[in-house]
N, C-alpha and C positions, 0 to 999 in steps of 0.2 A: 870589384869586390872591395868592400870597406871592412876593416877590422878595428874595433874599438875595445879598449880595456878600461876597467873601472873596478873599484873594490867590490867584493862579493858580499861581505858581511856588514858593511856600514855604508852610509852615504858618502859620496866623494865625487870628485870630478872625473870625467872620462878623458882618454887620450886616443886619438886616431893614430894607429901605428902602421897602417897599410891602407892605401886608397888609390887603386888603379884597376883597370880591367884585367881579368885573368887572361894570360896569353897561352898560346898552344904549348910553348915550351915549359909552362908551369904544370902541365897535366901529364901524368905518367901512370902506368899500370901499378896497382898496389897489390897487397897480399890478399889471398882468398877471393879473387875476382872483384876486388874493390878498385875504384879509381882514386888515385892520389893527386891532390892539388897541393903543390909545395911552393911557397913564396918566401922571399926575404922581407922581413919587416923591421921597423925601428925597434929599439929597446924601449922599455917603459920609463926608465929613470934617466938615461943618457941618450942624447940624440945621435951620438957617434956609434953606439952599439947597434949591431944587426943580429937578428935571430932568424933561423929558418923554421917556419911553421909548416907542418904537413897535416892535411886533413884527408883521411881515407873514408870514402863514401861507398856504400853498397848500392846496387841497382835500385833496391827498394827505397833507400834514402834519397837518391836522385829523383826517382818518381814522385816522392812526397814533396820535394822542393818544387818540382815542375807543377804539381797539382795545386800547391799553395799559391804559386805565382799566377795560375790561370783563374783564380777566384776574383 
């Protein structure tokens, strides 16, 4: 999984803050029957900073991702 950040309201450069395959230990049960993917990623401004990002996906959202990938 690759996570890139960039300004939302103006043009600017992007920065890749996470770039590796998701591992089994990154995936956990979330709230309300969601699946949580939680990873440690670099900071935006300082390379020594680390932040935990958690994405909670419903079954319908996972199906939508799989369907988009099958096209």
